[in-house]
PQR file of N, CA, C, O and H, with PARSE charges and radii, in Angstrom:
ATOM      1  N   MET A   1      23.312  14.729  15.033 -0.4000 1.5000
ATOM      2  CA  MET A   1      23.314  14.204  13.794 -0.0000 2.0000
ATOM      3  C   MET A   1      22.679  14.771  12.692  0.5500 1.7000
ATOM      4  O   MET A   1      21.466  14.959  12.781 -0.5500 1.4000
ATOM      5  N   ALA A   2      23.174  15.031  11.830 -0.4000 1.5000
ATOM      6  CA  ALA A   2      22.511  16.008  10.409 -0.0000 2.0000
ATOM      7  C   ALA A   2      21.578  14.833  10.339  0.5500 1.7000
ATOM      8  O   ALA A   2      21.711  13.637  10.594 -0.5500 1.4000
ATOM      9  H   ALA A   2      24.159  14.878  11.758  0.4000 1.0000
ATOM     10  N   THR A   3      20.419  15.708   9.831 -0.4000 1.5000
ATOM     11  CA  THR A   3      19.559  14.852   8.696 -0.0000 2.0000
ATOM     12  C   THR A   3      19.655  13.980   7.738  0.5500 1.7000
ATOM     13  O   THR A   3      20.712  14.086   7.117 -0.5500 1.4000
ATOM     14  H   THR A   3      20.311  16.681   9.624  0.4000 1.0000
ATOM     15  N   MET A   4      19.102  13.328   7.453 -0.4000 1.5000
ATOM     16  CA  MET A   4      19.394  12.972   6.168 -0.0000 2.0000
ATOM     17  C   MET A   4      18.999  13.561   4.831  0.5500 1.7000
ATOM     18  O   MET A   4      17.949  14.177   5.014 -0.5500 1.4000
ATOM     19  H   MET A   4      18.243  13.242   7.958  0.4000 1.0000
ATOM     20  N   ARG A   5      19.376  13.640   3.578 -0.4000 1.5000
ATOM     21  CA  ARG A   5      19.009  14.363   2.800 -0.0000 2.0000
ATOM     22  C   ARG A   5      19.354  14.205   1.332  0.5500 1.7000
ATOM     23  O   ARG A   5      20.275  14.969   1.045 -0.5500 1.4000
ATOM     24  H   ARG A   5      20.228  13.139   3.430  0.4000 1.0000
ATOM     25  N   ALA A   6      18.991  13.569   0.429 -0.4000 1.5000
ATOM     26  CA  ALA A   6      19.300  14.083  -1.638 -0.0000 2.0000
ATOM     27  C   ALA A   6      18.588  15.383  -2.084  0.5500 1.7000
ATOM     28  O   ALA A   6      17.545  15.977  -1.809 -0.5500 1.4000
ATOM     29  H   ALA A   6      18.243  12.948   0.662  0.4000 1.0000
ATOM     30  N   LYS A   7      20.018  15.594  -3.191 -0.4000 1.5000
ATOM     31  CA  LYS A   7      18.960  16.553  -3.953 -0.0000 2.0000
ATOM     32  C   LYS A   7      17.783  15.496  -5.115  0.5500 1.7000
ATOM     33  O   LYS A   7      17.800  14.282  -5.322 -0.5500 1.4000
ATOM     34  H   LYS A   7      20.864  15.112  -3.415  0.4000 1.0000
ATOM     35  N   CYS A   8      17.022  16.393  -5.579 -0.4000 1.5000
ATOM     36  CA  CYS A   8      15.886  16.082  -6.485 -0.0000 2.0000
ATOM     37  C   CYS A   8      16.981  16.093  -7.204  0.5500 1.7000
ATOM     38  O   CYS A   8      18.088  16.604  -7.035 -0.5500 1.4000
ATOM     39  H   CYS A   8      17.008  17.378  -5.411  0.4000 1.0000
ATOM     40  N   PRO A   9      16.226  15.066  -8.532 -0.5600 1.5000
ATOM     41  CA  PRO A   9      17.385  15.030  -9.813  0.2800 2.0000
ATOM     42  C   PRO A   9      16.647  16.124 -10.620  0.5500 1.7000
ATOM     43  O   PRO A   9      17.192  16.778 -11.509 -0.5500 1.4000
ATOM     44  N   GLU A  10      14.897  16.317 -10.094 -0.4000 1.5000
ATOM     45  CA  GLU A  10      14.204  16.768 -11.371 -0.0000 2.0000
ATOM     46  C   GLU A  10      14.602  18.346 -11.067  0.5500 1.7000
ATOM     47  O   GLU A  10      15.077  19.085 -11.929 -0.5500 1.4000
ATOM     48  H   GLU A  10      14.454  15.785  -9.372  0.4000 1.0000
ATOM     49  N   CYS A  11      14.353  18.711  -9.813 -0.4000 1.5000
ATOM     50  CA  CYS A  11      14.039  20.546  -9.337 -0.0000 2.0000
ATOM     51  C   CYS A  11      14.819  20.561  -8.757  0.5500 1.7000
ATOM     52  O   CYS A  11      14.967  21.751  -8.476 -0.5500 1.4000
ATOM     53  H   CYS A  11      13.967  18.111  -9.113  0.4000 1.0000
ATOM     54  N   GLU A  12      16.013  19.667  -8.002 -0.4000 1.5000
ATOM     55  CA  GLU A  12      17.397  19.939  -7.505 -0.0000 2.0000
ATOM     56  C   GLU A  12      16.819  20.091  -6.075  0.5500 1.7000
ATOM     57  O   GLU A  12      17.805  20.243  -5.354 -0.5500 1.4000
ATOM     58  H   GLU A  12      15.894  18.701  -8.230  0.4000 1.0000
ATOM     59  N   THR A  13      15.855  20.120  -5.425 -0.4000 1.5000
ATOM     60  CA  THR A  13      15.299  20.852  -4.130 -0.0000 2.0000
ATOM     61  C   THR A  13      15.967  19.344  -3.031  0.5500 1.7000
ATOM     62  O   THR A  13      16.109  18.144  -3.268 -0.5500 1.4000
ATOM     63  H   THR A  13      15.055  19.997  -6.011  0.4000 1.0000
ATOM     64  N   TRP A  14      16.249  20.279  -1.729 -0.4000 1.5000
ATOM     65  CA  TRP A  14      16.725  18.604  -0.786 -0.0000 2.0000
ATOM     66  C   TRP A  14      14.988  18.345  -0.860  0.5500 1.7000
ATOM     67  O   TRP A  14      13.982  18.964  -1.205 -0.5500 1.4000
ATOM     68  H   TRP A  14      16.134  21.254  -1.537  0.4000 1.0000
ATOM     69  N   VAL A  15      15.389  16.935  -0.264 -0.4000 1.5000
ATOM     70  CA  VAL A  15      14.862  16.070  -0.062 -0.0000 2.0000
ATOM     71  C   VAL A  15      15.060  15.469   0.670  0.5500 1.7000
ATOM     72  O   VAL A  15      16.056  14.784   0.437 -0.5500 1.4000
ATOM     73  H   VAL A  15      16.206  16.432   0.017  0.4000 1.0000
ATOM     74  N   PRO A  16      14.293  15.163   2.245 -0.5600 1.5000
ATOM     75  CA  PRO A  16      15.128  14.988   3.822  0.2800 2.0000
ATOM     76  C   PRO A  16      14.178  13.208   3.378  0.5500 1.7000
ATOM     77  O   PRO A  16      13.070  12.869   2.962 -0.5500 1.4000
ATOM     78  N   LEU A  17      15.504  12.521   3.809 -0.4000 1.5000
ATOM     79  CA  LEU A  17      15.105  10.772   3.880 -0.0000 2.0000
ATOM     80  C   LEU A  17      14.798  10.202   5.477  0.5500 1.7000
ATOM     81  O   LEU A  17      15.646  10.455   6.333 -0.5500 1.4000
ATOM     82  H   LEU A  17      16.404  12.796   4.147  0.4000 1.0000
ATOM     83  N   PRO A  18      13.993   9.695   5.724 -0.5600 1.5000
ATOM     84  CA  PRO A  18      13.841   8.877   6.705  0.2800 2.0000
ATOM     85  C   PRO A  18      15.848   8.100   8.087  0.5500 1.7000
ATOM     86  O   PRO A  18      16.841   7.444   7.773 -0.5500 1.4000
ATOM     87  N   LYS A  19      15.552   8.502   8.941 -0.4000 1.5000
ATOM     88  CA  LYS A  19      17.117   8.499   9.344 -0.0000 2.0000
ATOM     89  C   LYS A  19      17.320   7.037   9.375  0.5500 1.7000
ATOM     90  O   LYS A  19      18.517   6.837   9.577 -0.5500 1.4000
ATOM     91  H   LYS A  19      14.745   9.035   9.196  0.4000 1.0000
ATOM     92  N   ASP A  20      16.592   5.798   9.248 -0.4000 1.5000
ATOM     93  CA  ASP A  20      16.821   4.481   8.477 -0.0000 2.0000
ATOM     94  C   ASP A  20      16.374   4.428   7.339  0.5500 1.7000
ATOM     95  O   ASP A  20      15.490   3.594   7.143 -0.5500 1.4000
ATOM     96  H   ASP A  20      15.619   5.960   9.083  0.4000 1.0000
ATOM     97  N   ALA A  21      16.721   5.098   6.452 -0.4000 1.5000
ATOM     98  CA  ALA A  21      16.598   5.448   4.911 -0.0000 2.0000
ATOM     99  C   ALA A  21      16.939   3.342   5.090  0.5500 1.7000
ATOM    100  O   ALA A  21      17.089   2.541   6.013 -0.5500 1.4000
ATOM    101  H   ALA A  21      17.439   5.776   6.611  0.4000 1.0000
ATOM    102  N   ILE A  22      16.913   3.315   3.722 -0.4000 1.5000
ATOM    103  CA  ILE A  22      17.387   1.866   3.383 -0.0000 2.0000
ATOM    104  C   ILE A  22      17.691   2.520   0.823  0.5500 1.7000
ATOM    105  O   ILE A  22      17.149   3.308   0.049 -0.5500 1.4000
ATOM    106  H   ILE A  22      16.791   3.966   2.972  0.4000 1.0000
ATOM    107  N   GLU A  23      19.017   1.313   0.749 -0.4000 1.5000
ATOM    108  CA  GLU A  23      18.209   1.153  -0.514 -0.0000 2.0000
ATOM    109  C   GLU A  23      17.109   1.122  -0.815  0.5500 1.7000
ATOM    110  O   GLU A  23      16.402   0.598   0.046 -0.5500 1.4000
ATOM    111  H   GLU A  23      19.457   0.673   1.378  0.4000 1.0000
ATOM    112  N   GLY A  24      16.132   1.769  -2.493 -0.4000 1.5000
ATOM    113  CA  GLY A  24      15.111   1.354  -3.065 -0.0000 2.0000
ATOM    114  C   GLY A  24      13.927   2.507  -2.132  0.5500 1.7000
ATOM    115  O   GLY A  24      12.787   2.831  -2.466 -0.5500 1.4000
ATOM    116  H   GLY A  24      16.706   2.195  -3.192  0.4000 1.0000
ATOM    117  N   GLU A  25      14.706   2.913  -0.922 -0.4000 1.5000
ATOM    118  CA  GLU A  25      13.607   3.757  -0.103 -0.0000 2.0000
ATOM    119  C   GLU A  25      12.555   4.437  -1.170  0.5500 1.7000
ATOM    120  O   GLU A  25      12.960   4.377  -2.331 -0.5500 1.4000
ATOM    121  H   GLU A  25      15.632   2.651  -0.651  0.4000 1.0000
ATOM    122  N   ARG A  26      11.042   5.188  -0.955 -0.4000 1.5000
ATOM    123  CA  ARG A  26      10.588   5.776  -1.959 -0.0000 2.0000
ATOM    124  C   ARG A  26       9.788   6.944  -1.010  0.5500 1.7000
ATOM    125  O   ARG A  26       8.879   6.770  -0.198 -0.5500 1.4000
ATOM    126  H   ARG A  26      10.712   5.236  -0.012  0.4000 1.0000
ATOM    127  N   VAL A  27      10.609   8.450  -1.504 -0.4000 1.5000
ATOM    128  CA  VAL A  27      10.513   9.331  -1.883 -0.0000 2.0000
ATOM    129  C   VAL A  27       9.207  10.458  -2.814  0.5500 1.7000
ATOM    130  O   VAL A  27       8.698  10.309  -3.925 -0.5500 1.4000
ATOM    131  H   VAL A  27      11.348   8.591  -2.164  0.4000 1.0000
ATOM    132  N   VAL A  28       9.095  11.115  -2.181 -0.4000 1.5000
ATOM    133  CA  VAL A  28       8.282  12.153  -3.055 -0.0000 2.0000
ATOM    134  C   VAL A  28       8.888  13.725  -3.291  0.5500 1.7000
ATOM    135  O   VAL A  28       8.529  14.683  -2.606 -0.5500 1.4000
ATOM    136  H   VAL A  28       9.508  11.236  -1.279  0.4000 1.0000
ATOM    137  N   CYS A  29       9.601  13.778  -4.087 -0.4000 1.5000
ATOM    138  CA  CYS A  29      10.312  15.972  -3.858 -0.0000 2.0000
ATOM    139  C   CYS A  29       8.739  16.494  -3.115  0.5500 1.7000
ATOM    140  O   CYS A  29       7.547  16.297  -3.351 -0.5500 1.4000
ATOM    141  H   CYS A  29       9.892  13.000  -4.644  0.4000 1.0000
ATOM    142  N   PRO A  30       9.374  17.094  -2.321 -0.5600 1.5000
ATOM    143  CA  PRO A  30       8.413  18.478  -1.515  0.2800 2.0000
ATOM    144  C   PRO A  30       8.369  18.991  -2.670  0.5500 1.7000
ATOM    145  O   PRO A  30       7.283  18.848  -3.232 -0.5500 1.4000
ATOM    146  N   GLY A  31       9.641  19.878  -3.583 -0.4000 1.5000
ATOM    147  CA  GLY A  31       9.046  20.912  -4.413 -0.0000 2.0000
ATOM    148  C   GLY A  31       8.500  20.505  -6.160  0.5500 1.7000
ATOM    149  O   GLY A  31       8.026  21.412  -6.845 -0.5500 1.4000
ATOM    150  H   GLY A  31      10.523  19.994  -3.126  0.4000 1.0000
ATOM    151  N   CYS A  32       8.631  19.131  -6.710 -0.4000 1.5000
ATOM    152  CA  CYS A  32       8.406  18.691  -7.744 -0.0000 2.0000
ATOM    153  C   CYS A  32       6.926  17.531  -7.325  0.5500 1.7000
ATOM    154  O   CYS A  32       5.952  17.378  -8.062 -0.5500 1.4000
ATOM    155  H   CYS A  32       9.016  18.394  -6.154  0.4000 1.0000
ATOM    156  N   GLY A  33       7.102  16.960  -6.197 -0.4000 1.5000
ATOM    157  CA  GLY A  33       5.953  16.170  -7.207 -0.0000 2.0000
ATOM    158  C   GLY A  33       6.294  15.027  -7.202  0.5500 1.7000
ATOM    159  O   GLY A  33       5.465  14.181  -6.866 -0.5500 1.4000
ATOM    160  H   GLY A  33       7.893  17.084  -5.598  0.4000 1.0000
ATOM    161  N   GLU A  34       7.549  14.656  -7.553 -0.4000 1.5000
ATOM    162  CA  GLU A  34       8.697  14.159  -8.326 -0.0000 2.0000
ATOM    163  C   GLU A  34       8.451  12.745  -7.338  0.5500 1.7000
ATOM    164  O   GLU A  34       8.423  12.732  -6.107 -0.5500 1.4000
ATOM    165  H   GLU A  34       8.222  15.343  -7.827  0.4000 1.0000
ATOM    166  N   GLN A  35       8.237  11.244  -8.531 -0.4000 1.5000
ATOM    167  CA  GLN A  35       7.974  10.424  -7.456 -0.0000 2.0000
ATOM    168  C   GLN A  35       9.766   9.571  -7.168  0.5500 1.7000
ATOM    169  O   GLN A  35       9.836   8.688  -8.022 -0.5500 1.4000
ATOM    170  H   GLN A  35       8.260  11.255  -9.531  0.4000 1.0000
ATOM    171  N   LEU A  36      10.582   9.575  -6.637 -0.4000 1.5000
ATOM    172  CA  LEU A  36      12.492   8.800  -6.289 -0.0000 2.0000
ATOM    173  C   LEU A  36      12.267   8.185  -5.511  0.5500 1.7000
ATOM    174  O   LEU A  36      11.487   8.200  -4.558 -0.5500 1.4000
ATOM    175  H   LEU A  36      10.525  10.293  -5.943  0.4000 1.0000
ATOM    176  N   GLU A  37      13.336   7.256  -6.083 -0.4000 1.5000
ATOM    177  CA  GLU A  37      13.917   6.536  -4.950 -0.0000 2.0000
ATOM    178  C   GLU A  37      15.558   6.495  -4.599  0.5500 1.7000
ATOM    179  O   GLU A  37      16.567   6.658  -5.285 -0.5500 1.4000
ATOM    180  H   GLU A  37      13.969   7.244  -6.857  0.4000 1.0000
ATOM    181  N   LEU A  38      15.353   6.243  -3.407 -0.4000 1.5000
ATOM    182  CA  LEU A  38      17.050   6.037  -3.149 -0.0000 2.0000
ATOM    183  C   LEU A  38      17.850   5.218  -3.665  0.5500 1.7000
ATOM    184  O   LEU A  38      17.622   4.130  -3.136 -0.5500 1.4000
ATOM    185  H   LEU A  38      14.533   6.111  -2.850  0.4000 1.0000
ATOM    186  N   ILE A  39      18.553   5.141  -4.304 -0.4000 1.5000
ATOM    187  CA  ILE A  39      20.398   4.693  -4.933 -0.0000 2.0000
ATOM    188  C   ILE A  39      21.054   4.003  -4.264  0.5500 1.7000
ATOM    189  O   ILE A  39      20.988   2.817  -3.942 -0.5500 1.4000
ATOM    190  H   ILE A  39      18.738   6.024  -4.734  0.4000 1.0000
ATOM    191  N   ASN A  40      21.785   4.890  -4.032 -0.4000 1.5000
ATOM    192  CA  ASN A  40      22.695   4.764  -2.840 -0.0000 2.0000
ATOM    193  C   ASN A  40      22.664   5.832  -1.271  0.5500 1.7000
ATOM    194  O   ASN A  40      22.403   7.014  -1.051 -0.5500 1.4000
ATOM    195  H   ASN A  40      21.839   5.853  -4.294  0.4000 1.0000
ATOM    196  N   ILE A  41      23.087   4.640  -0.421 -0.4000 1.5000
ATOM    197  CA  ILE A  41      22.975   5.551   0.084 -0.0000 2.0000
ATOM    198  C   ILE A  41      24.739   6.379   0.613  0.5500 1.7000
ATOM    199  O   ILE A  41      24.522   6.593   1.805 -0.5500 1.4000
ATOM    200  H   ILE A  41      23.299   3.679  -0.600  0.4000 1.0000
ATOM    201  N   GLU A  42      25.952   6.800   0.384 -0.4000 1.5000
ATOM    202  CA  GLU A  42      27.157   6.812   0.961 -0.0000 2.0000
ATOM    203  C   GLU A  42      27.188   7.861   0.068  0.5500 1.7000
ATOM    204  O   GLU A  42      26.212   8.456   0.524 -0.5500 1.4000
ATOM    205  H   GLU A  42      26.129   6.626  -0.584  0.4000 1.0000
ATOM    206  N   PRO A  43      27.453   8.363  -0.603 -0.5600 1.5000
ATOM    207  CA  PRO A  43      27.008   9.464  -0.714  0.2800 2.0000
ATOM    208  C   PRO A  43      24.333   9.064  -0.040  0.5500 1.7000
ATOM    209  O   PRO A  43      23.777   7.980  -0.219 -0.5500 1.4000
ATOM    210  N   PRO A  44      23.948   9.745   0.292 -0.5600 1.5000
ATOM    211  CA  PRO A  44      22.512   9.828  -0.280  0.2800 2.0000
ATOM    212  C   PRO A  44      22.287  10.741  -1.816  0.5500 1.7000
ATOM    213  O   PRO A  44      22.360  11.930  -2.127 -0.5500 1.4000
ATOM    214  N   GLU A  45      21.955   9.358  -2.594 -0.4000 1.5000
ATOM    215  CA  GLU A  45      21.581  10.029  -3.734 -0.0000 2.0000
ATOM    216  C   GLU A  45      19.975   9.378  -4.332  0.5500 1.7000
ATOM    217  O   GLU A  45      19.659   8.235  -4.003 -0.5500 1.4000
ATOM    218  H   GLU A  45      21.895   8.392  -2.342  0.4000 1.0000
ATOM    219  N   LEU A  46      19.183  10.094  -5.084 -0.4000 1.5000
ATOM    220  CA  LEU A  46      18.435   9.874  -5.775 -0.0000 2.0000
ATOM    221  C   LEU A  46      17.987   9.213  -7.587  0.5500 1.7000
ATOM    222  O   LEU A  46      18.746   9.402  -8.538 -0.5500 1.4000
ATOM    223  H   LEU A  46      19.440  11.023  -5.352  0.4000 1.0000
ATOM    224  N   ASP A  47      17.032   8.680  -7.675 -0.4000 1.5000
ATOM    225  CA  ASP A  47      16.903   9.299  -8.990 -0.0000 2.0000
ATOM    226  C   ASP A  47      14.919   8.403  -9.189  0.5500 1.7000
ATOM    227  O   ASP A  47      14.192   7.982  -8.289 -0.5500 1.4000
ATOM    228  H   ASP A  47      16.415   8.527  -6.903  0.4000 1.0000
ATOM    229  N   TYR A  48      14.599   8.443 -11.156 -0.4000 1.5000
ATOM    230  CA  TYR A  48      13.371   8.154 -10.827 -0.0000 2.0000
ATOM    231  C   TYR A  48      13.407   7.218 -10.215  0.5500 1.7000
ATOM    232  O   TYR A  48      14.307   6.458  -9.857 -0.5500 1.4000
ATOM    233  H   TYR A  48      15.190   8.785 -11.888  0.4000 1.0000
ATOM    234  N   ALA A  49      11.998   7.287 -10.036 -0.4000 1.5000
ATOM    235  CA  ALA A  49      11.068   5.755  -9.576 -0.0000 2.0000
ATOM    236  C   ALA A  49      10.893   5.456 -10.375  0.5500 1.7000
ATOM    237  O   ALA A  49      11.498   6.125 -11.213 -0.5500 1.4000
ATOM    238  H   ALA A  49      11.268   7.905 -10.328  0.4000 1.0000
ATOM    239  N   ASP A  50      10.104   4.415 -10.940 -0.4000 1.5000
ATOM    240  CA  ASP A  50       9.120   3.993 -11.969 -0.0000 2.0000
ATOM    241  C   ASP A  50       8.240   2.852 -10.514  0.5500 1.7000
ATOM    242  O   ASP A  50       8.623   1.799 -10.004 -0.5500 1.4000
ATOM    243  H   ASP A  50       9.613   3.872 -10.259  0.4000 1.0000
ATOM    244  N   TRP A  51       6.860   3.787 -10.243 -0.4000 1.5000
ATOM    245  CA  TRP A  51       5.962   3.004  -9.182 -0.0000 2.0000
ATOM    246  C   TRP A  51       4.694   3.296 -10.114  0.5500 1.7000
ATOM    247  O   TRP A  51       3.875   4.213 -10.160 -0.5500 1.4000
ATOM    248  H   TRP A  51       6.550   4.642 -10.658  0.4000 1.0000
ATOM    249  N   GLU A  52       4.896   2.079 -10.858 -0.4000 1.5000
ATOM    250  CA  GLU A  52       3.032   1.565 -11.434 -0.0000 2.0000
ATOM    251  C   GLU A  52       2.605   1.685 -10.188  0.5500 1.7000
ATOM    252  O   GLU A  52       1.774   2.587 -10.081 -0.5500 1.4000
ATOM    253  H   GLU A  52       5.561   1.334 -10.821  0.4000 1.0000
ATOM    254  N   ASP A  53       2.946   0.902  -8.804 -0.4000 1.5000
ATOM    255  CA  ASP A  53       2.604   1.102  -8.493 -0.0000 2.0000
ATOM    256  C   ASP A  53       2.974   1.002  -6.385  0.5500 1.7000
ATOM    257  O   ASP A  53       3.433   0.321  -5.468 -0.5500 1.4000
ATOM    258  H   ASP A  53       3.620   0.169  -8.890  0.4000 1.0000
ATOM    259  N   PHE A  54       2.252   2.409  -6.809 -0.4000 1.5000
ATOM    260  CA  PHE A  54       2.553   3.285  -6.114 -0.0000 2.0000
ATOM    261  C   PHE A  54       0.710   3.838  -5.617  0.5500 1.7000
ATOM    262  O   PHE A  54       0.615   4.545  -4.614 -0.5500 1.4000
ATOM    263  H   PHE A  54       1.880   2.962  -7.555  0.4000 1.0000
ATOM    264  N   SER A  55       0.175   3.679  -5.932 -0.4000 1.5000
ATOM    265  CA  SER A  55      -1.646   4.162  -5.029 -0.0000 2.0000
ATOM    266  C   SER A  55      -1.816   2.514  -4.594  0.5500 1.7000
ATOM    267  O   SER A  55      -2.869   2.067  -4.140 -0.5500 1.4000
ATOM    268  H   SER A  55       0.252   3.104  -6.746  0.4000 1.0000
ATOM    269  N   ASP A  56      -0.457   1.609  -4.839 -0.4000 1.5000
ATOM    270  CA  ASP A  56      -1.508   1.172  -3.723 -0.0000 2.0000
ATOM    271  C   ASP A  56       0.135   0.950  -2.330  0.5500 1.7000
ATOM    272  O   ASP A  56       0.433  -0.243  -2.374 -0.5500 1.4000
ATOM    273  H   ASP A  56       0.399   1.972  -5.208  0.4000 1.0000
ATOM    274  N   GLU A  57       0.728   1.420  -1.684 -0.4000 1.5000
ATOM    275  CA  GLU A  57       0.841   1.828  -1.151 -0.0000 2.0000
ATOM    276  C   GLU A  57       0.350   3.583  -0.573  0.5500 1.7000
ATOM    277  O   GLU A  57       0.760   4.015   0.504 -0.5500 1.4000
ATOM    278  H   GLU A  57       0.486   2.390  -1.648  0.4000 1.0000
TER
END
């Protein structure tokens, strides 16, 4: 099974996603460091996240 991944909307780097990822999952782009949120599973799609509480996680 292929690893799930989605393109960063900022720099277009492919961002690896956990196999058990769910909508709303938060990730950081390894290319540009942008904070992103998984907004769709099929197909995997990322968008900019509002992470005011990011430092609390």
